[in-house]
Backbone as a chain_set.jsonl record, in Angstrom:
{"seq": "MLRLGFILHLFIGSTLAGSAVIAALVLGRDTLTPILIAAALGFIAAFPVTWMVTKKLYENA", "coords": {"N": [[-7.919, -22.729, -6.583], [-10.009, -20.919, -5.601], [-10.159, -20.689, -3.308], [-7.838, -18.708, -3.118], [-8.672, -16.985, -4.678], [-11.01, -15.878, -3.17], [-8.983, -14.777, -0.802], [-7.273, -13.248, -2.131], [-9.528, -11.331, -2.767], [-10.306, -10.181, -0.759], [-8.306, -8.035, -0.199], [-7.967, -6.901, -2.378], [-10.355, -5.623, -2.944], [-10.892, -4.03, -0.573], [-8.887, -2.629, -1.376], [-9.464, -1.062, -3.714], [-12.097, -0.255, -3.064], [-11.676, 1.419, -1.149], [-10.241, 3.146, -2.351], [-12.167, 4.319, -4.409], [-13.689, 5.617, -2.44], [-12.193, 7.689, -1.34], [-11.522, 9.104, -3.936], [-14.461, 9.896, -4.191], [-14.644, 11.771, -2.143], [-12.716, 13.704, -3.013], [-13.778, 14.734, -4.983], [-15.453, 16.251, -3.391], [-18.019, 14.973, -3.192], [-19.231, 14.599, -0.098], [-21.425, 13.446, 1.636], [-23.38, 10.799, 3.158], [-24.628, 8.98, 0.81], [-23.143, 9.111, -1.919], [-20.45, 8.347, -0.892], [-21.341, 5.663, 0.081], [-21.779, 4.429, -2.245], [-19.723, 4.563, -3.886], [-17.726, 2.595, -2.422], [-19.124, 0.846, -2.905], [-18.991, 0.278, -5.689], [-15.933, -0.023, -5.937], [-16.076, -2.328, -4.046], [-17.25, -3.932, -6.073], [-15.968, -3.775, -8.515], [-13.83, -5.021, -7.765], [-13.896, -7.652, -8.328], [-13.492, -8.574, -11.053], [-10.974, -8.061, -11.535], [-9.652, -9.674, -9.354], [-10.35, -11.978, -10.32], [-8.681, -12.003, -12.635], [-6.002, -11.319, -12.032], [-5.775, -13.848, -9.939], [-6.063, -15.811, -12.224], [-3.573, -14.914, -13.551], [-1.428, -16.241, -11.502], [-1.782, -18.365, -11.242], [-1.495, -19.465, -13.659], [1.289, -19.303, -13.986], [2.434, -20.677, -11.789]], "CA": [[-8.246, -21.31, -7.066], [-11.493, -20.515, -4.897], [-9.389, -19.812, -1.863], [-6.408, -18.127, -3.029], [-9.669, -15.895, -4.945], [-11.036, -15.164, -1.769], [-8.116, -13.959, -0.244], [-6.999, -11.863, -2.435], [-10.379, -10.144, -2.646], [-10.211, -9.205, 0.508], [-6.958, -7.312, -0.043], [-8.116, -5.957, -3.506], [-11.336, -5.033, -3.108], [-10.713, -3.234, 0.442], [-8.071, -1.249, -1.763], [-10.243, -0.301, -4.897], [-13.704, 0.391, -2.673], [-10.978, 2.877, -0.314], [-9.844, 4.163, -3.535], [-12.667, 5.034, -4.761], [-14.238, 6.386, -1.279], [-10.978, 8.957, -1.401], [-11.92, 9.843, -5.202], [-15.591, 10.631, -4.225], [-14.496, 12.845, -1.286], [-12.034, 14.626, -3.337], [-14.688, 15.298, -5.861], [-16.524, 16.889, -2.527], [-19.083, 14.2, -2.627], [-18.937, 14.152, 1.585], [-22.601, 12.918, 2.372], [-23.202, 9.42, 2.777], [-24.803, 7.936, -0.347], [-22.107, 8.704, -2.925], [-19.188, 7.35, -0.341], [-21.721, 4.088, -0.022], [-21.749, 3.855, -3.826], [-18.144, 4.692, -4.391], [-17.238, 1.651, -1.968], [-19.964, -0.908, -3.381], [-18.691, 0.639, -6.724], [-15.283, -0.446, -5.837], [-16.071, -3.538, -4.274], [-17.912, -4.805, -7.456], [-14.932, -3.713, -9.62], [-12.776, -5.917, -7.646], [-14.355, -9.302, -8.949], [-12.833, -9.13, -11.971], [-9.372, -7.664, -11.034], [-9.369, -10.69, -8.435], [-10.382, -13.098, -11.239], [-7.311, -12.04, -13.407], [-4.915, -11.791, -10.676], [-5.554, -15.393, -9.504], [-5.826, -16.475, -13.146], [-2.392, -15.184, -13.678], [-0.99, -16.519, -10.313], [-1.93, -20.029, -11.013], [-0.818, -19.677, -14.681], [2.315, -18.89, -13.621], [2.647, -21.915, -11.004]], "C": [[-9.375, -20.612, -6.152], [-10.751, -19.684, -4.045], [-8.801, -19.075, -1.885], [-7.854, -16.647, -3.43], [-9.995, -15.302, -3.811], [-10.227, -14.127, -1.16], [-7.716, -12.975, -0.525], [-8.143, -10.95, -2.935], [-10.356, -9.574, -1.715], [-9.085, -7.85, 0.742], [-7.336, -6.577, -1.415], [-9.564, -5.035, -3.524], [-11.422, -4.095, -1.886], [-10.072, -1.689, -0.295], [-8.939, -0.48, -2.861], [-11.455, 0.525, -4.048], [-12.577, 1.661, -1.653], [-10.492, 3.797, -1.402], [-11.015, 5.081, -4.088], [-14.025, 5.994, -3.885], [-13.183, 7.735, -1.353], [-11.086, 9.585, -2.657], [-13.275, 10.603, -4.955], [-15.273, 11.864, -3.206], [-13.427, 13.882, -1.808], [-12.797, 15.418, -4.236], [-15.558, 16.064, -5.023], [-18.161, 16.372, -2.547], [-19.01, 13.69, -0.876], [-20.38, 13.87, 2.223], [-22.483, 11.288, 2.256], [-23.481, 8.167, 1.726], [-23.858, 7.96, -1.162], [-20.798, 8.284, -1.917], [-19.87, 5.867, -0.505], [-21.695, 3.622, -1.642], [-20.629, 3.637, -4.27], [-17.739, 3.424, -3.989], [-18.004, 0.524, -2.333], [-19.345, -1.063, -4.64], [-17.101, -0.7, -7.101], [-14.885, -2.037, -5.444], [-16.36, -4.625, -5.329], [-16.72, -4.825, -8.511], [-13.492, -4.869, -9.355], [-12.834, -7.524, -8.202], [-13.375, -9.498, -9.935], [-11.271, -8.996, -12.392], [-8.848, -9.011, -10.462], [-8.868, -11.91, -9.298], [-8.848, -13.16, -12.318], [-6.089, -12.404, -12.91], [-4.629, -13.099, -10.384], [-5.07, -16.059, -10.819], [-4.391, -16.51, -13.547], [-1.633, -15.97, -12.838], [-0.647, -18.218, -10.881], [-1.323, -20.635, -12.555], [1.053, -19.862, -14.941], [3.294, -20.258, -12.318], [3.307, -23.076, -11.548]], "O": [[-9.334, -19.386, -6.254], [-10.669, -18.457, -3.99], [-8.79, -18.359, -0.884], [-8.003, -15.644, -2.731], [-9.399, -14.305, -3.403], [-10.549, -12.95, -0.994], [-7.625, -11.958, 0.163], [-7.844, -9.889, -3.483], [-10.383, -8.344, -1.73], [-9.097, -6.978, 1.611], [-6.866, -5.44, -1.463], [-9.702, -3.941, -4.07], [-12.164, -3.15, -2.153], [-10.336, -0.499, -0.126], [-9.036, 0.745, -2.778], [-11.733, 1.7, -4.287], [-12.979, 2.824, -1.617], [-10.385, 5.018, -1.295], [-10.912, 6.301, -4.215], [-14.911, 6.708, -4.354], [-13.724, 8.839, -1.428], [-10.734, 10.764, -2.623], [-13.385, 11.757, -5.37], [-15.704, 12.967, -3.544], [-13.224, 14.879, -1.116], [-12.594, 16.628, -4.339], [-16.476, 16.636, -5.611], [-19.16, 16.971, -2.151], [-18.758, 12.533, -0.54], [-20.459, 14.101, 3.429], [-21.736, 10.661, 1.506], [-23.0, 7.036, 1.659], [-23.424, 6.832, -1.394], [-19.973, 7.711, -2.628], [-19.25, 4.961, -1.062], [-21.586, 2.454, -2.015], [-20.38, 2.668, -4.988], [-17.305, 2.764, -4.932], [-17.63, -0.63, -2.121], [-19.052, -2.208, -4.987], [-17.026, -1.647, -7.885], [-14.042, -2.776, -5.952], [-15.908, -5.765, -5.44], [-16.548, -5.786, -9.26], [-12.631, -5.328, -10.105], [-11.905, -8.307, -8.398], [-12.513, -10.371, -9.841], [-10.608, -9.591, -13.242], [-7.812, -9.505, -10.908], [-7.828, -12.568, -9.267], [-8.186, -14.153, -12.619], [-5.346, -13.353, -13.161], [-3.496, -13.564, -10.498], [-4.033, -16.722, -10.84], [-3.833, -17.566, -13.848], [-0.895, -16.651, -13.55], [0.363, -18.922, -10.883], [-0.853, -21.759, -12.735], [1.731, -20.392, -15.821], [4.497, -20.495, -12.208], [3.46, -24.081, -10.854]]}, "num_chains": 1, "name": "protein.A"}
């Protein structure tokens, strides 16, 4: 389960971090600090999402 979680986190984390960076840019926050904060928040938010997705995948298997 842990290996699948790591692999999923690569994809889910980059997707959420990228979406957060796009949202920050749309809001006009175009300096380095808000972009890095948005990317970090997206990366951190991916942990519970990855856990839920991995759990659901193992329940259905």
